[in-house]
C-alpha positions as CSV (number, residue, x, y, z in Angstrom):
1,X,117.0,97.7,77.0
2,X,113.7,99.1,76.5
3,X,112.6,100.8,79.6
4,X,109.3,101.8,80.5
5,X,108.8,104.4,83.7
6,X,106.3,104.3,86.8
7,X,104.4,107.6,87.3
8,X,106.6,108.5,89.9
9,X,109.9,107.9,88.3
10,X,108.1,109.8,84.9
11,X,107.5,112.6,87.6
12,X,110.4,112.9,88.9
13,X,112.4,112.7,86.0
14,X,110.6,115.8,84.7
15,X,110.9,117.6,87.6
16,X,114.7,116.5,88.3
17,X,113.6,115.5,91.6
18,X,115.8,115.0,94.4
19,X,113.7,111.4,94.8
20,X,115.3,110.4,91.7
21,X,118.5,108.1,92.5
22,X,121.5,108.2,90.9
23,X,120.9,104.1,90.1
24,X,117.6,105.6,88.5
25,X,119.5,108.0,86.5
26,X,121.8,105.1,85.0
27,X,119.7,103.0,84.4
28,X,117.7,105.9,82.4
29,X,120.9,106.8,80.4
30,X,122.1,103.1,79.7
31,X,118.2,102.5,78.3
32,X,117.8,101.9,74.7
33,X,114.1,103.5,74.4
34,X,111.9,104.8,77.2
35,X,108.7,104.4,77.1
36,X,105.8,106.2,79.0
37,X,102.2,104.3,79.2
38,X,99.2,106.0,78.5
39,X,97.8,104.8,81.5
40,X,100.2,106.9,83.7
41,X,98.4,109.9,81.9
42,X,95.1,108.7,82.4
43,X,96.4,108.1,86.4
44,X,97.8,111.7,86.0
45,X,94.5,113.0,84.6
46,X,92.7,111.5,87.1
47,X,94.6,112.9,90.3
48,X,94.5,116.3,88.5
49,X,91.2,116.6,88.2
50,X,90.6,115.6,91.9
51,X,93.3,118.0,92.8
52,X,95.4,115.3,94.1
53,X,98.0,117.0,92.1
54,X,99.3,120.1,89.9
55,X,100.4,118.5,87.0
56,X,98.6,118.9,84.0
57,X,98.5,116.1,81.9
58,X,98.7,118.0,78.5
59,X,102.0,119.2,80.4
60,X,103.1,116.0,80.9
61,X,102.6,114.9,77.3
62,X,104.7,117.7,75.9
63,X,107.3,116.7,78.7
64,X,107.5,113.3,77.5
65,X,108.2,114.8,73.8
66,X,111.1,117.1,75.5
67,X,112.6,114.2,77.1
68,X,112.6,112.2,73.4
69,X,110.1,109.5,75.6
70,X,108.2,107.2,73.6
71,X,104.2,106.5,74.2
72,X,103.4,103.1,75.2
73,X,99.2,102.9,74.1
74,X,97.2,100.5,76.4
75,X,96.6,97.5,74.0
76,X,94.0,94.5,74.4
77,X,96.9,91.9,75.1
78,X,98.2,94.5,77.9
79,X,94.5,94.4,79.6
80,X,94.3,90.9,79.2
81,X,97.6,90.0,80.6
82,X,96.2,92.0,84.1
83,X,94.1,88.8,85.0
84,X,97.0,86.2,85.1
85,X,99.0,88.7,87.7
86,X,98.8,87.6,91.1
87,X,97.2,89.5,93.5
88,X,100.1,91.0,95.3
89,X,99.2,94.7,94.6
90,X,96.3,96.5,94.5
91,X,97.1,99.7,92.4
92,X,95.0,99.0,89.4
93,X,97.6,101.6,87.3
94,X,100.6,99.7,88.6
95,X,99.1,96.4,87.8
96,X,98.9,97.9,84.3
97,X,102.2,99.0,83.9
98,X,103.2,95.5,85.1
99,X,101.2,93.8,82.5
100,X,102.4,96.0,79.8
101,X,106.4,95.2,80.7
102,X,105.4,91.6,80.8
103,X,104.0,91.0,77.6
104,X,106.3,93.7,75.8
105,X,107.9,92.8,76.9
106,X,110.5,95.2,78.3
107,X,111.9,96.6,81.7
108,X,109.6,98.8,84.2
109,X,111.5,101.3,86.4
110,X,110.0,101.7,89.8
111,X,110.3,103.1,93.4
112,X,108.0,100.8,94.9
113,X,109.9,97.4,96.0
114,X,106.2,95.8,96.5
115,X,106.2,95.6,92.2
116,X,109.3,93.2,92.3
117,X,107.4,90.2,93.4
118,X,105.7,90.7,89.9
119,X,108.5,89.9,87.5
120,X,112.1,90.0,87.1
121,X,111.5,92.6,84.4
122,X,110.9,95.0,87.3
123,X,113.8,97.2,88.1
124,X,113.5,98.7,91.9
125,X,115.4,102.1,92.5
């Protein structure tokens, strides 16, 4: 299974955070390939600059490499897919991650139960 990590899951993995459930850890271990979207790094960069988080986006990129996660660039088809999504969730970064998961296709691993309504490709933990 190809797996796309949402921003929280990515941060929890790299910090070995207790909020990362056993189910999430198993899903990650069972994945054949694990991706982090460039949109996630973009979100981290914005929040870092605003002082909302302390995770430097350059450090996050290094952590991606250490963990063996692959970058999933935002492509035109991903951006266009966002227009087809119902308006169930307002976070533009989450909506883009869902669009990427649908377009590729791959599973999106998230802790946000609201995202499950978008697609069977969304795995909530």
